[in-house]
N, C-alpha and C positions, 0 to 999 in steps of 0.2 A: 741612596735610598730616600733621604729626606726630601729631595726634589720630587721624586715620584709620589711621595705621600702628599706633598703640597699640591701637585698637579691633580692627584686623585680627589683631594678636598675641593678644589675649584671645580672639577668636573662634576662632583656630586651636587654641588650647589647650582651648577648650570642645569643639570637634569631636573632638579626640583623646580627651578624657575621656568624651564620649558614646559613642564606639566601645568604650572599655573597659567602661563601664556596660552597653552592649548585649551584649557578650560574656558578662559575668557573669550578666546577667539571663536570657539565652536558653539558657545552658548549665546554670546551677545553680538558678535561681529559676523561670523560666517556660520549661520545656523543651517548648515548643510543637511543635517539629519532630519530636519523638518520638511525638507523638499521632497515631494512624492513624485514618482514616475520618472523614467529615463529622460523624457523630453524636457521636463522641468529641471532635472539635475544638470543636463548638458547646457541648458540655457543659463543656469546659475553659474556654471563654470565659465562660460563665455563672458558674462557680465563681471566676473570677479577674478579673471585669470591671473593678473599680476599679484594680487594679494594671496591667492591660493598657492601660487608658485613660491612666494617668500615664506609662507606658513609651512609648506612641506619641507623647505630647505632648513628652516630653524628647528622644527619639531621632529624631523625624521633624519635627515642627512647629517646635520651637525650634531644632533642628539646621539646618533650612533657613534660618531667619532669620540665624543666625550665619554660615552659608555665604555668604550674599549680602554680608555685611560683609567677609569675608575676600577674596572675589572682587574687590570694589571696591578694597580696600587693595592687593592685588597688581597690579591694573590701574594704579593710581596710581603704584606703585613701578616698574613695568616698561614702561610705555607709550612712554616716550621712545625707548628702544633698539629696541623691536620692536612698533610700533603695530598693524600688521595682525594679528600673532599674538595680541596681547593683546586686541584687539577680539573675535576669534573665541573665545579662551579665556573671556573674561568673559561672552559670550553663552551659551556652553555651561554655564558655572558657574551662571548665573542660571536657565537651564532646568533644570539638575540640582536646584537649590534649590527651584524651583517643583514639580518632580515629587515630591521628598521631602516637602514640606509637604502636597501634595495626597494623597499616600499615607497620611500620618498622620491627616489630617482625614477622609478617606473611611472609614478603619478606625474612627476614634472616633465618627463620625456614625452608623455602622451598628451600633454596639454596643447602644444602648438599644432600638431597634425589634426587633432579633434576640432580645435577652433577653426582652422582653415577649412576643414570638411563641412563645418556647420553652415557656412555661407552657401554651399552648393546643395547639400543634402542633410538637413537637420535630423531626419530619422536615422540615417546611417551613422551620423556623428553620435547620436544618442546610443546606438547599439555598440559602437566602438568604445565609447567612454564607459559603458556598463561593464564591459569585459576588463578594461584597464583598472577601473575602480575596484572590481571584485578581487583581482590579483593583489593590488596594493593594500586593500583592506585585510586580505587574508594574511599578508606578511606582517603588517604593522598593527592590526587590530587584535582579533582573537588569537592569532599565532604569537603576537607580541606579549599578550597577557600570560599565555602558557609559559613561554620562555622566560619572561621577566619574573613570573612567580616562582618558577623552578630555580632560577639563579639566586633570587633573594633568599629563598628557603635554604639552599645549599650553603651560601655565604654565612647566614645567621646560625645555621647548625654548626659550621666549622668554628665560628666565633664563640659559640656557647661551649664547645668542647675545649677550647683553648683558654677560656676566660679572658679573652682579649678585650672585649667591650663589656659594657654593663649588661647585666641580665635583662634589665628592662628593654634595652635596645635590641638585644638578641631575640627576646620573646616577641617584640613588636615585629621584627623581621620575619620570624617564623609565621606569625599571623598574616602578614602581608603576602608571604609566599603561598600560603594555603588558600587565601582569598583569591589570588591571581589564578591558581590552578582550578579552583572550584568554579570560577566565573566562566570558564570555557565549556562547562556542562550545559547542554540545551535546557533552556528555561531559567537559568541562573545568570544570564548575561548582564543583568542589571548590577550585579556585584562588581562589574568592571569599573564602575565609578568609585566604589569604595576602595578597590585595589589602587587606583590612581591617587586618590586623596591620601590614603595611608602611606603609600610609597613616597609621597612628597615629604611627609614627616620623617620617614626613614632616611631619605637622601640628605635632608638638612642635618639630621643628627649625625650621620656617618661623616658628612663633609666637615662639620665643625670639629669632630674628633681628629680627623686626619690633618686638618690645618693646625689644630692646637698641638698635636704631637710633633708636627714638623717645626713649629715655632720653638717648642721646648728643646728639640734636638739641636737647633741652631744656637739657642742660648747656652746649652751645655758645651757645644763644640763649635765656637764661632768660625774656626778655620774651615 
């Protein structure tokens, strides 16, 4: 169990780091959201295809893999006190991870054919990328905030019922979860940024607890 807790702690810290990398990349390096129109977006893709591919890999595909590890570690930690809640939470967490991985893979798989098509027919390439981007964003964007918010809410609720973590952390998690769910309501999408920033804090806090408990278990039972 202690190995899974350690892996979960490392996974949580990676997820927080990935969020920070994503904020930096999308605000200062790949300012994709400020690009208007399908023609400009596909042109931006062609000019930055390698960096976009790596970014999708790190922030979506690898992110999803580490998310599965954290979901399983938290299930192992909290299942005794709240089995039904943690079963639901873990199912939601794995679905979220699958959606995030699919988002990154769909986007990355679509890059090469769209770039090749761009040389012959930029307009058709723009139309193709518009569809690919919509599907990828639906899985990793708004859909991700809903699933991520629901997962965080359920985990924090279970932790609160079992008194496993501090009340401050659990109430933070409940708040993060509610913000994530509310941000999917039309007109409240700007709350998605608050969801991401607050979840960074939650990931770091949870990760430090899992790593610390793993170290304490090793100290008590070195064998």
